Steps between C-alpha positions, in 0.01 A plus 500: 500500500777241544877549527767402275733253655844367380524127383565395859181657635652804664365842462721712284730749686799708403658403829498134394598576140219299356323766288424494137711749305312674216824550293532130494144427395552757219816355371395127483125490483219652285221686653254250380686214664500693837128577470430132418703382791347733751144409401569135468703452821297702752151409622339856513486595868748237625877514534701391198861417445715691238854383397703525206540132449121447521447778243741348266331149547150648428630691194653186365245246568170707458622755247785380299401130492123558527338786334805613310563151364143467395509826318840416330430154386155587366605800307819341367307207363244732341787678334670183393188293394233751425676770294503745783114516516250391752379169354139375430327349803260258351568119453328334206292189554768276342756605762300489813601141595868581451441813704353319779791243492755757553304675785351799329170616628300465179202674672591853546223549757724298733779729472284811523322363797826445682614849420169666609489299830866581580430867407213507742697348774788739438265808510333377822837458679608851381187659618562335847861624498617143492761581236715194565199269442418690192843443356489122576196492277672684226801262513247213485415634162870514401554140610207378301605682183861362548366152549306520191796586288736245669241225453404573137869576388424736211875491410452141400168543322662782302726258327201362320321743264172311547494599867551878437135561597552334834818709567296811439219393731740429789684825452178706457376367831834590664513852363132561594588376859790756492260775401282422794800483727628837370156672599472317846854573610536853372438662829778273654767538224400767263835498310533145429138456406529786256797334340312156460205700367715668232662177415157342443444767227237695707490882430215613716631617832486220761374708781178559301404135550285407821563141604134442564427581136736245351362263251672189363604520125542864473872461411481575126627224281760617231624782742865551430696449832769741628860421549550208734707590802545346850278688756664351804862393442627244748700649796841352595425432869850413601656795337249751618515374862866493506511868379226602743681330800832640423362855468256513791648299785542700820869599541702453821 
């Protein structure tokens, strides 16, 4: 296996003083964030770099602003615009043209096909121990769902009662994507994915679902969602790095 190096590419050594302190990791980071960082940063079998600043950057960009933001914005809008329930997914004939104009995939086989293809790539990489590449694929799913929401602007559509069906269709697609991501990412970050799963209103234990058996559309319409909470709060990099530096610099 490879070696963990410091951010400057040096092997970690107590003599140099560039080791990672477990008590610092425990104080500032969740276990899920550390697990994600390790699997995302190191190509299995090669050397990888591990530093607190890099861990914070990954946690903020990929987790807080990526998966965490997708979860929060989707579920918050379901709470605010859909009476706390998973909305209907179908779009009626008279709304199809408007849906296309705002960037919604009116043919759900397109969404399902993308998720299935991404799932298959993810599993192939996992079986090959290419964990970093698998997570790249998963974050491609996150990016696509985020773009759909940003392009369609459901918060604007929600101002018009006539567009409520479109709002529901957008949010169903985003919520179903979160369901798939929860199953795929469970081995990497079990605590966070269980939290998202619970917020989606799912009650069957997450670990009972096999990624290979996922089918699009199995998120039940009308499910009452759970309490919406941030899964990955943003980390204050300046504050944390100052505290780490002041507490761990070699003395003398």
